[in-house]
N, CA, C and O atoms as CSV, one atom per row, in Angstrom:
chain,resi,resn,atom,element,x,y,z
A,1,MET,N,N,-6.901,76.815,16.828
A,1,MET,CA,C,-6.176,77.719,18.035
A,1,MET,C,C,-4.648,76.708,18.794
A,1,MET,O,O,-4.452,75.560,19.194
A,2,VAL,N,N,-3.876,77.963,18.654
A,2,VAL,CA,C,-2.617,77.383,19.038
A,2,VAL,C,C,-2.595,76.796,20.247
A,2,VAL,O,O,-3.472,77.118,21.048
A,3,LYS,N,N,-1.554,75.779,20.639
A,3,LYS,CA,C,-1.246,75.083,21.878
A,3,LYS,C,C,-0.455,75.386,22.434
A,3,LYS,O,O,0.579,75.435,21.769
A,4,GLU,N,N,-0.320,75.737,23.734
A,4,GLU,CA,C,1.057,76.151,24.198
A,4,GLU,C,C,1.667,74.995,25.283
A,4,GLU,O,O,0.998,74.512,26.197
A,5,ASP,N,N,2.840,74.712,25.038
A,5,ASP,CA,C,3.880,73.852,26.117
A,5,ASP,C,C,4.408,74.561,27.234
A,5,ASP,O,O,5.478,75.165,27.155
A,6,PRO,N,N,3.629,74.518,28.404
A,6,PRO,CA,C,4.919,75.267,29.142
A,6,PRO,C,C,6.097,74.840,29.482
A,6,PRO,O,O,6.890,75.662,29.943
A,7,ASP,N,N,6.470,73.517,29.343
A,7,ASP,CA,C,7.956,73.280,29.517
A,7,ASP,C,C,8.711,74.209,28.124
A,7,ASP,O,O,9.878,74.591,28.205
A,8,GLU,N,N,8.073,74.409,27.215
A,8,GLU,CA,C,8.948,74.572,26.421
A,8,GLU,C,C,8.789,76.217,25.985
A,8,GLU,O,O,9.345,76.767,25.034
A,9,MET,N,N,7.848,76.835,26.987
A,9,MET,CA,C,7.594,78.485,26.659
A,9,MET,C,C,8.842,78.502,27.608
A,9,MET,O,O,9.555,79.329,27.040
A,10,SER,N,N,9.698,77.981,28.985
A,10,SER,CA,C,10.247,78.301,29.744
A,10,SER,C,C,11.701,78.395,28.979
A,10,SER,O,O,12.601,79.040,29.516
A,11,ARG,N,N,11.929,77.708,27.650
A,11,ARG,CA,C,13.212,77.573,27.205
A,11,ARG,C,C,13.386,79.175,26.119
A,11,ARG,O,O,12.447,79.945,25.916
A,12,ASN,N,N,14.334,79.295,25.745
A,12,ASN,CA,C,14.335,80.696,25.490
A,12,ASN,C,C,14.968,80.416,23.717
A,12,ASN,O,O,16.121,80.711,23.403
A,13,GLY,N,N,14.066,79.875,22.841
A,13,GLY,CA,C,14.627,79.464,21.769
A,13,GLY,C,C,13.226,79.597,20.731
A,13,GLY,O,O,12.564,78.603,20.434
A,14,LYS,N,N,12.927,80.857,20.283
A,14,LYS,CA,C,11.857,80.957,19.642
A,14,LYS,C,C,12.185,80.392,17.925
A,14,LYS,O,O,13.220,80.514,17.270
A,15,VAL,N,N,11.124,79.877,17.620
A,15,VAL,CA,C,11.516,80.060,16.150
A,15,VAL,C,C,10.113,80.561,15.525
A,15,VAL,O,O,8.977,80.208,15.843
A,16,GLU,N,N,10.686,81.848,14.158
A,16,GLU,CA,C,8.826,82.234,14.090
A,16,GLU,C,C,8.589,81.825,12.940
A,16,GLU,O,O,9.562,81.535,12.243
A,17,ILE,N,N,7.504,81.705,12.499
A,17,ILE,CA,C,6.975,80.901,11.750
A,17,ILE,C,C,5.551,82.033,11.097
A,17,ILE,O,O,4.631,82.452,11.799
A,18,ARG,N,N,5.746,82.321,9.595
A,18,ARG,CA,C,4.964,82.365,8.795
A,18,ARG,C,C,4.112,81.743,7.945
A,18,ARG,O,O,4.490,80.739,7.341
A,19,ILE,N,N,2.713,82.308,7.762
A,19,ILE,CA,C,2.169,81.169,7.257
A,19,ILE,C,C,1.193,81.858,5.639
A,19,ILE,O,O,0.144,82.238,6.160
A,20,PHE,N,N,1.111,82.048,4.682
A,20,PHE,CA,C,0.479,83.111,3.707
A,20,PHE,C,C,-0.592,82.168,2.893
A,20,PHE,O,O,-0.683,80.943,2.978
A,21,GLY,N,N,-1.252,82.911,2.213
A,21,GLY,CA,C,-1.924,82.338,1.086
A,21,GLY,C,C,-3.018,81.337,1.524
A,21,GLY,O,O,-3.393,81.651,2.653
A,22,ALA,N,N,-3.630,80.318,1.084
A,22,ALA,CA,C,-4.645,79.400,1.620
A,22,ALA,C,C,-4.655,78.830,2.624
A,22,ALA,O,O,-5.610,78.332,3.220
A,23,LEU,N,N,-3.308,78.871,2.952
A,23,LEU,CA,C,-2.786,77.903,3.939
A,23,LEU,C,C,-3.371,78.584,5.304
A,23,LEU,O,O,-3.823,77.777,6.116
A,24,VAL,N,N,-3.428,80.191,5.720
A,24,VAL,CA,C,-3.994,80.340,6.768
A,24,VAL,C,C,-5.500,79.999,7.281
A,24,VAL,O,O,-5.900,79.737,8.415
A,25,SER,N,N,-6.008,80.069,6.374
A,25,SER,CA,C,-7.672,79.555,6.604
A,25,SER,C,C,-7.481,77.847,7.004
A,25,SER,O,O,-8.550,77.240,7.050
A,26,TYR,N,N,-6.321,77.089,7.274
A,26,TYR,CA,C,-6.196,76.147,7.590
A,26,TYR,C,C,-5.452,76.064,8.769
A,26,TYR,O,O,-5.547,75.155,9.593
A,27,ALA,N,N,-4.621,77.145,8.839
A,27,ALA,CA,C,-4.088,76.917,10.376
A,27,ALA,C,C,-4.533,78.091,11.467
A,27,ALA,O,O,-3.978,78.327,12.540
A,28,GLY,N,N,-5.228,78.494,11.122
A,28,GLY,CA,C,-6.111,79.877,11.707
A,28,GLY,C,C,-5.416,80.456,12.214
A,28,GLY,O,O,-5.804,80.661,13.364
A,29,THR,N,N,-4.151,81.061,11.923
A,29,THR,CA,C,-3.080,82.084,11.904
A,29,THR,C,C,-2.221,82.339,11.174
A,29,THR,O,O,-1.630,81.360,10.716
A,30,ARG,N,N,-1.849,83.429,10.823
A,30,ARG,CA,C,-0.596,83.595,9.868
A,30,ARG,C,C,0.560,84.009,10.788
A,30,ARG,O,O,1.617,84.096,10.162
A,31,GLU,N,N,0.638,84.221,11.778
A,31,GLU,CA,C,2.227,83.974,12.798
A,31,GLU,C,C,2.075,83.034,13.790
A,31,GLU,O,O,0.987,83.171,14.349
A,32,LEU,N,N,2.755,82.113,14.240
A,32,LEU,CA,C,2.810,81.974,15.405
A,32,LEU,C,C,4.394,81.402,15.567
A,32,LEU,O,O,5.032,80.983,14.602
A,33,SER,N,N,4.761,81.438,16.528
A,33,SER,CA,C,6.191,80.705,17.537
A,33,SER,C,C,6.374,79.458,17.649
A,33,SER,O,O,5.381,78.741,17.522
A,34,VAL,N,N,7.769,78.796,17.936
A,34,VAL,CA,C,7.739,77.381,18.493
A,34,VAL,C,C,8.931,77.402,18.906
A,34,VAL,O,O,9.833,78.018,18.339
A,35,ASN,N,N,9.044,76.794,19.838
A,35,ASN,CA,C,10.086,77.124,21.130
A,35,ASN,C,C,11.128,75.746,20.610
A,35,ASN,O,O,10.720,74.632,20.280
A,36,ILE,N,N,12.836,76.306,20.669
A,36,ILE,CA,C,13.171,74.765,20.560
A,36,ILE,C,C,14.222,75.343,21.304
A,36,ILE,O,O,14.428,76.540,21.502
A,37,SER,N,N,15.104,74.007,21.841
A,37,SER,CA,C,16.335,74.127,22.665
A,37,SER,C,C,17.580,74.162,21.901
A,37,SER,O,O,18.525,74.785,22.385
A,38,LYS,N,N,17.697,73.635,20.886
A,38,LYS,CA,C,18.802,73.227,20.250
A,38,LYS,C,C,18.582,73.230,18.738
A,38,LYS,O,O,17.512,73.803,18.530
A,39,PRO,N,N,19.013,72.924,17.863
A,39,PRO,CA,C,19.444,73.062,16.200
A,39,PRO,C,C,18.453,71.414,16.231
A,39,PRO,O,O,18.691,70.594,17.118
A,40,ILE,N,N,17.325,71.128,15.097
A,40,ILE,CA,C,17.069,70.360,15.162
A,40,ILE,C,C,16.484,70.091,13.674
A,40,ILE,O,O,15.511,70.822,13.492
A,41,PRO,N,N,16.720,69.410,12.742
A,41,PRO,CA,C,16.564,68.800,11.545
A,41,PRO,C,C,14.526,69.490,11.246
A,41,PRO,O,O,13.630,69.596,12.083
A,42,LEU,N,N,14.514,69.752,9.975
A,42,LEU,CA,C,13.225,70.412,9.530
A,42,LEU,C,C,11.949,69.424,9.373
A,42,LEU,O,O,10.749,69.692,9.310
A,43,LYS,N,N,12.780,67.930,9.325
A,43,LYS,CA,C,11.421,66.986,9.613
A,43,LYS,C,C,11.259,66.924,11.137
A,43,LYS,O,O,10.095,66.615,11.392
A,44,SER,N,N,11.652,67.019,11.730
A,44,SER,CA,C,11.383,66.991,13.521
A,44,SER,C,C,10.966,68.323,13.634
A,44,SER,O,O,9.820,68.474,14.056
A,45,PHE,N,N,11.589,69.288,13.372
A,45,PHE,CA,C,10.680,70.794,13.668
A,45,PHE,C,C,9.059,70.742,13.581
A,45,PHE,O,O,8.261,71.111,14.443
A,46,MET,N,N,8.769,70.141,12.209
A,46,MET,CA,C,7.671,69.977,11.472
A,46,MET,C,C,6.563,69.158,12.579
A,46,MET,O,O,5.479,69.438,13.091
A,47,GLU,N,N,7.526,67.985,12.614
A,47,GLU,CA,C,6.035,67.235,13.510
A,47,GLU,C,C,6.159,68.186,15.277
A,47,GLU,O,O,5.316,67.712,16.038
A,48,LYS,N,N,6.684,68.900,15.696
A,48,LYS,CA,C,6.310,69.923,16.553
A,48,LYS,C,C,5.071,70.969,15.986
A,48,LYS,O,O,3.877,70.991,16.284
A,49,PHE,N,N,5.596,71.538,15.360
A,49,PHE,CA,C,5.304,72.622,14.415
A,49,PHE,C,C,3.704,72.118,14.289
A,49,PHE,O,O,2.966,72.820,14.980
A,50,TYR,N,N,3.083,71.161,13.629
A,50,TYR,CA,C,1.720,70.594,13.423
A,50,TYR,C,C,1.451,70.362,14.524
A,50,TYR,O,O,0.638,71.252,14.776
A,51,SER,N,N,1.578,69.664,15.567
A,51,SER,CA,C,1.135,69.601,16.896
A,51,SER,C,C,0.297,71.074,17.582
A,51,SER,O,O,-0.713,71.110,18.283
A,52,LYS,N,N,1.125,72.168,17.089
A,52,LYS,CA,C,0.535,73.094,17.683
A,52,LYS,C,C,-0.410,73.677,16.853
A,52,LYS,O,O,-0.842,74.757,17.257
A,53,LEU,N,N,-0.949,73.167,15.566
A,53,LEU,CA,C,-2.171,73.677,14.716
A,53,LEU,C,C,-3.160,72.423,14.772
A,53,LEU,O,O,-2.918,71.299,15.211
A,54,PRO,N,N,-4.433,72.958,14.162
A,54,PRO,CA,C,-5.108,72.017,13.750
A,54,PRO,C,C,-5.426,70.830,12.769
A,54,PRO,O,O,-5.754,71.037,11.601
A,55,GLU,N,N,-5.351,70.033,13.114
A,55,GLU,CA,C,-5.244,69.073,12.171
A,55,GLU,C,C,-5.261,69.158,10.632
A,55,GLU,O,O,-4.442,68.537,9.954
A,56,ASP,N,N,-6.413,70.106,9.990
A,56,ASP,CA,C,-6.872,70.160,8.729
A,56,ASP,C,C,-5.526,71.268,8.278
A,56,ASP,O,O,-5.437,71.719,7.136
A,57,PHE,N,N,-4.581,71.582,9.328
A,57,PHE,CA,C,-3.238,72.179,8.175
A,57,PHE,C,C,-2.132,71.609,8.119
A,57,PHE,O,O,-0.989,71.963,7.827
A,58,ASN,N,N,-2.729,70.455,8.513
A,58,ASN,CA,C,-1.221,69.212,8.548
A,58,ASN,C,C,-1.820,68.578,7.435
A,58,ASN,O,O,-1.006,68.183,6.601
A,59,SER,N,N,-3.196,68.335,7.147
A,59,SER,CA,C,-3.910,67.551,5.858
A,59,SER,C,C,-3.293,68.314,4.726
A,59,SER,O,O,-2.493,67.719,4.004
A,60,ALA,N,N,-3.547,69.412,4.527
A,60,ALA,CA,C,-3.742,70.075,3.509
A,60,ALA,C,C,-2.201,70.398,3.018
A,60,ALA,O,O,-1.981,70.847,1.893
A,61,ILE,N,N,-1.048,70.097,4.073
A,61,ILE,CA,C,0.305,70.291,3.794
A,61,ILE,C,C,0.334,68.896,3.103
A,61,ILE,O,O,0.977,68.872,2.054
A,62,GLN,N,N,-0.016,68.188,3.343
A,62,GLN,CA,C,0.305,66.393,3.174
A,62,GLN,C,C,-0.391,66.433,1.589
A,62,GLN,O,O,0.159,65.861,0.647
A,63,LYS,N,N,-1.541,67.112,1.461
A,63,LYS,CA,C,-2.201,67.013,0.309
A,63,LYS,C,C,-1.548,67.827,-0.945
A,63,LYS,O,O,-1.739,67.494,-2.115
A,64,ARG,N,N,-0.815,68.849,-0.574
A,64,ARG,CA,C,-0.532,69.982,-1.759
A,64,ARG,C,C,1.201,69.526,-1.840
A,64,ARG,O,O,2.010,69.512,-0.912
A,65,SER,N,N,1.387,69.219,-3.096
A,65,SER,CA,C,2.895,69.132,-3.245
A,65,SER,C,C,3.258,70.476,-3.847
A,65,SER,O,O,4.374,70.450,-4.366
A,66,ASN,N,N,2.397,72.084,-3.956
A,66,ASN,CA,C,2.891,72.909,-3.903
A,66,ASN,C,C,3.471,73.928,-3.272
A,66,ASN,O,O,3.779,74.978,-3.835
A,67,VAL,N,N,3.723,73.586,-1.607
A,67,VAL,CA,C,4.250,74.580,-0.684
A,67,VAL,C,C,5.365,74.321,-0.639
A,67,VAL,O,O,5.928,73.236,-0.493
A,68,LEU,N,N,5.927,75.794,-0.823
A,68,LEU,CA,C,6.911,75.956,-0.602
A,68,LEU,C,C,7.775,76.457,0.685
A,68,LEU,O,O,7.700,77.620,1.080
A,69,VAL,N,N,8.692,75.370,1.371
A,69,VAL,CA,C,9.001,75.817,3.124
A,69,VAL,C,C,10.302,76.595,3.126
A,69,VAL,O,O,11.260,75.858,2.895
A,70,LEU,N,N,10.660,78.037,3.344
A,70,LEU,CA,C,11.437,78.505,3.506
A,70,LEU,C,C,12.265,79.012,4.775
A,70,LEU,O,O,11.702,79.817,5.517
A,71,VAL,N,N,13.386,78.651,5.033
A,71,VAL,CA,C,14.098,78.819,6.131
A,71,VAL,C,C,15.328,80.047,6.069
A,71,VAL,O,O,16.501,79.894,5.728
A,72,ASN,N,N,14.738,81.125,6.454
A,72,ASN,CA,C,15.338,82.325,6.643
A,72,ASN,C,C,15.879,82.857,5.298
A,72,ASN,O,O,16.996,83.289,5.013
A,73,GLY,N,N,14.564,82.672,4.420
A,73,GLY,CA,C,14.395,83.456,2.991
A,73,GLY,C,C,14.885,82.606,2.249
A,73,GLY,O,O,14.872,82.962,1.070
A,74,ARG,N,N,15.454,81.310,2.490
A,74,ARG,CA,C,15.886,80.310,1.561
A,74,ARG,C,C,15.458,79.028,1.393
A,74,ARG,O,O,15.616,78.226,2.314
A,75,GLU,N,N,14.851,78.640,0.190
A,75,GLU,CA,C,13.786,77.557,-0.189
A,75,GLU,C,C,14.545,76.184,0.600
A,75,GLU,O,O,15.775,76.128,0.583
A,76,THR,N,N,14.023,75.471,1.048
A,76,THR,CA,C,14.575,74.247,1.786
A,76,THR,C,C,15.201,72.994,1.069
A,76,THR,O,O,15.934,72.134,1.556
A,77,GLY,N,N,14.609,73.143,-0.518
A,77,GLY,CA,C,15.266,72.784,-1.617
A,77,GLY,C,C,16.585,72.635,-2.043
A,77,GLY,O,O,17.179,71.685,-2.554
A,78,VAL,N,N,17.012,74.053,-1.651
A,78,VAL,CA,C,17.994,74.237,-1.959
A,78,VAL,C,C,19.574,74.083,-0.698
A,78,VAL,O,O,20.733,74.465,-0.859
A,79,LEU,N,N,19.039,73.504,0.257
A,79,LEU,CA,C,19.326,73.532,1.415
A,79,LEU,C,C,19.753,72.347,1.604
A,79,LEU,O,O,20.551,71.911,0.774
A,80,ASP,N,N,19.454,71.711,2.444
A,80,ASP,CA,C,19.203,70.313,2.746
A,80,ASP,C,C,17.937,69.923,2.634
A,80,ASP,O,O,18.148,68.728,2.845
A,81,GLY,N,N,16.993,69.974,2.499
A,81,GLY,CA,C,15.748,69.136,2.326
A,81,GLY,C,C,14.932,69.051,3.631
A,81,GLY,O,O,14.649,69.979,4.390
A,82,ASN,N,N,14.599,67.695,3.739
A,82,ASN,CA,C,14.243,67.886,5.234
A,82,ASN,C,C,15.207,67.974,6.585
A,82,ASN,O,O,14.759,68.092,7.726
A,83,ASP,N,N,16.624,67.893,6.236
A,83,ASP,CA,C,17.470,67.382,7.048
A,83,ASP,C,C,18.064,68.749,7.437
A,83,ASP,O,O,18.988,68.941,8.227
A,84,THR,N,N,17.360,69.671,6.733
A,84,THR,CA,C,17.790,71.308,6.933
A,84,THR,C,C,17.578,71.529,8.528
A,84,THR,O,O,16.627,71.210,9.242
A,85,GLU,N,N,18.956,72.274,8.875
A,85,GLU,CA,C,18.672,72.639,10.437
A,85,GLU,C,C,18.142,73.448,10.640
A,85,GLU,O,O,18.449,74.345,9.855
A,86,ILE,N,N,17.145,73.841,11.574
A,86,ILE,CA,C,16.290,74.683,12.211
A,86,ILE,C,C,16.716,74.581,13.392
A,86,ILE,O,O,16.718,73.586,14.116
A,87,SER,N,N,17.438,76.627,13.793
A,87,SER,CA,C,17.825,76.332,15.142
A,87,SER,C,C,17.318,77.693,15.799
A,87,SER,O,O,16.803,78.541,15.070
A,88,PRO,N,N,17.462,77.923,17.230
A,88,PRO,CA,C,16.439,78.931,17.566
A,88,PRO,C,C,16.797,80.624,17.188
A,88,PRO,O,O,17.907,81.137,17.331
A,89,GLY,N,N,15.732,81.224,16.746
A,89,GLY,CA,C,16.003,82.648,16.155
A,89,GLY,C,C,15.704,82.873,14.907
A,89,GLY,O,O,15.528,83.968,14.373
A,90,ASP,N,N,15.613,81.248,14.181
A,90,ASP,CA,C,15.278,81.409,12.542
A,90,ASP,C,C,13.960,82.019,12.436
A,90,ASP,O,O,13.158,82.398,13.289
A,91,GLU,N,N,13.944,82.014,10.926
A,91,GLU,CA,C,12.358,82.123,10.606
A,91,GLU,C,C,11.972,81.179,9.469
A,91,GLU,O,O,12.702,81.198,8.478
A,92,VAL,N,N,10.947,80.376,9.477
A,92,VAL,CA,C,10.390,79.348,8.533
A,92,VAL,C,C,9.149,80.208,8.476
A,92,VAL,O,O,8.500,80.889,9.271
A,93,VAL,N,N,9.073,79.732,6.579
A,93,VAL,CA,C,7.770,80.475,5.856
A,93,VAL,C,C,7.462,79.344,5.152
A,93,VAL,O,O,8.182,78.553,4.543
A,94,PHE,N,N,6.095,79.397,5.356
A,94,PHE,CA,C,4.893,78.292,4.609
A,94,PHE,C,C,4.654,78.847,3.183
A,94,PHE,O,O,4.083,79.928,3.327
A,95,LEU,N,N,4.804,78.630,2.120
A,95,LEU,CA,C,4.336,79.557,1.030
A,95,LEU,C,C,3.779,78.780,-0.051
A,95,LEU,O,O,4.459,77.999,-0.715
A,96,PRO,N,N,2.085,79.063,-0.302
A,96,PRO,CA,C,1.407,77.880,-1.068
A,96,PRO,C,C,2.125,78.364,-2.660
A,96,PRO,O,O,2.397,79.558,-2.531
A,97,VAL,N,N,2.365,78.082,-3.514
A,97,VAL,CA,C,2.550,77.972,-4.861
A,97,VAL,C,C,0.963,78.087,-5.904
A,97,VAL,O,O,0.162,77.159,-6.007
A,98,SER,N,N,0.860,79.061,-6.387
A,98,SER,CA,C,-0.368,79.012,-7.250
A,98,SER,C,C,0.275,78.729,-8.758
A,98,SER,O,O,1.459,78.857,-9.068
A,99,HIS,N,N,-0.758,78.335,-9.560
A,99,HIS,CA,C,-0.345,78.175,-10.827
A,99,HIS,C,C,-1.563,78.497,-11.554
A,99,HIS,O,O,-2.703,78.316,-11.126
A,100,GLY,N,N,-1.124,79.172,-13.109
A,100,GLY,CA,C,-2.451,79.307,-13.658
A,100,GLY,C,C,-2.173,80.713,-14.221
A,100,GLY,O,O,-1.053,81.225,-14.242
A,101,GLY,N,N,-3.495,81.385,-14.752
A,101,GLY,CA,C,-3.332,82.389,-15.043
A,101,GLY,C,C,-4.564,82.780,-15.456
A,101,GLY,O,O,-5.477,82.022,-15.129
A,102,SER,N,N,-4.963,84.122,-16.324
A,102,SER,CA,C,-5.858,84.458,-16.849
A,102,SER,C,C,-5.735,84.498,-18.857
A,102,SER,O,O,-4.813,84.612,-19.665
A,103,ALA,N,N,-6.870,84.371,-18.914
A,103,ALA,CA,C,-6.462,84.194,-20.632
A,103,ALA,C,C,-6.648,85.870,-21.232
A,103,ALA,O,O,-6.619,86.249,-22.403
A,104,GLN,N,N,-6.853,86.721,-19.914
A,104,GLN,CA,C,-6.209,88.107,-20.635
A,104,GLN,C,C,-5.322,88.434,-20.708
A,104,GLN,O,O,-4.820,88.103,-19.634
A,105,THR,N,N,-4.800,88.792,-21.108
A,105,THR,CA,C,-3.196,90.027,-21.325
A,105,THR,C,C,-3.365,91.287,-20.369
A,105,THR,O,O,-4.269,92.109,-20.220
A,106,MET,N,N,-2.113,91.097,-19.782
A,106,MET,CA,C,-1.923,92.535,-19.147
A,106,MET,C,C,-1.584,93.420,-20.202
A,106,MET,O,O,-1.095,93.105,-21.287
A,107,PRO,N,N,-2.003,95.009,-19.633
A,107,PRO,CA,C,-1.328,96.106,-20.845
A,107,PRO,C,C,0.085,96.101,-20.827
A,107,PRO,O,O,0.795,96.186,-19.825
A,108,GLY,N,N,0.452,95.992,-22.040
A,108,GLY,CA,C,2.166,96.199,-21.944
A,108,GLY,C,C,2.604,94.688,-22.104
A,108,GLY,O,O,3.801,94.408,-22.041
A,109,SER,N,N,1.692,93.757,-22.301
A,109,SER,CA,C,2.606,92.300,-21.960
A,109,SER,C,C,2.102,92.036,-23.052
A,109,SER,O,O,2.235,90.813,-23.100
A,110,GLU,N,N,1.568,92.371,-24.050
A,110,GLU,CA,C,1.142,91.388,-25.451
A,110,GLU,C,C,2.737,91.381,-25.925
A,110,GLU,O,O,3.735,92.030,-25.612
A,111,MET,N,N,2.363,90.016,-27.087
A,111,MET,CA,C,3.610,89.914,-27.909
A,111,MET,C,C,3.343,90.474,-29.478
A,111,MET,O,O,2.394,90.629,-30.248
A,112,HIS,N,N,4.478,90.631,-29.452
A,112,HIS,CA,C,4.448,91.440,-30.892
A,112,HIS,C,C,5.349,90.931,-31.609
A,112,HIS,O,O,6.518,90.821,-31.239
A,113,THR,N,N,4.698,90.384,-33.250
A,113,THR,CA,C,5.165,89.505,-34.004
A,113,THR,C,C,5.340,90.752,-35.562
A,113,THR,O,O,4.632,91.725,-35.821
A,114,HIS,N,N,6.259,90.335,-36.146
A,114,HIS,CA,C,6.633,91.410,-37.324
A,114,HIS,C,C,6.339,90.463,-38.405
A,114,HIS,O,O,6.812,89.326,-38.385
A,115,ALA,N,N,5.319,91.024,-39.668
A,115,ALA,CA,C,5.329,90.461,-41.107
A,115,ALA,C,C,6.504,90.830,-41.854
A,115,ALA,O,O,6.643,90.449,-43.016
């Protein structure tokens, strides 16, 4: 359940948040918005964001080292990491990364060797 802050709702500075994969079950939603009045660092934004979601989501993010955070389509690791500035109108995406695969090969992907 997403908590609304009446003081923040009166400001006109939404940041749209999209959540994908297994993280949706922890968040209880795929999309939400957080209002901010001015640009803030990602770390501060995350604290505001976490307060709007169930504790399970925060725990899941802290335990998983394989979650990409994108701001306006760019991974924060190529920006300024936790100091990446989040501004009203931005989009923040949480994307879990899956590793592994199947023992089966996909048609057309077999390796060919010549003797």
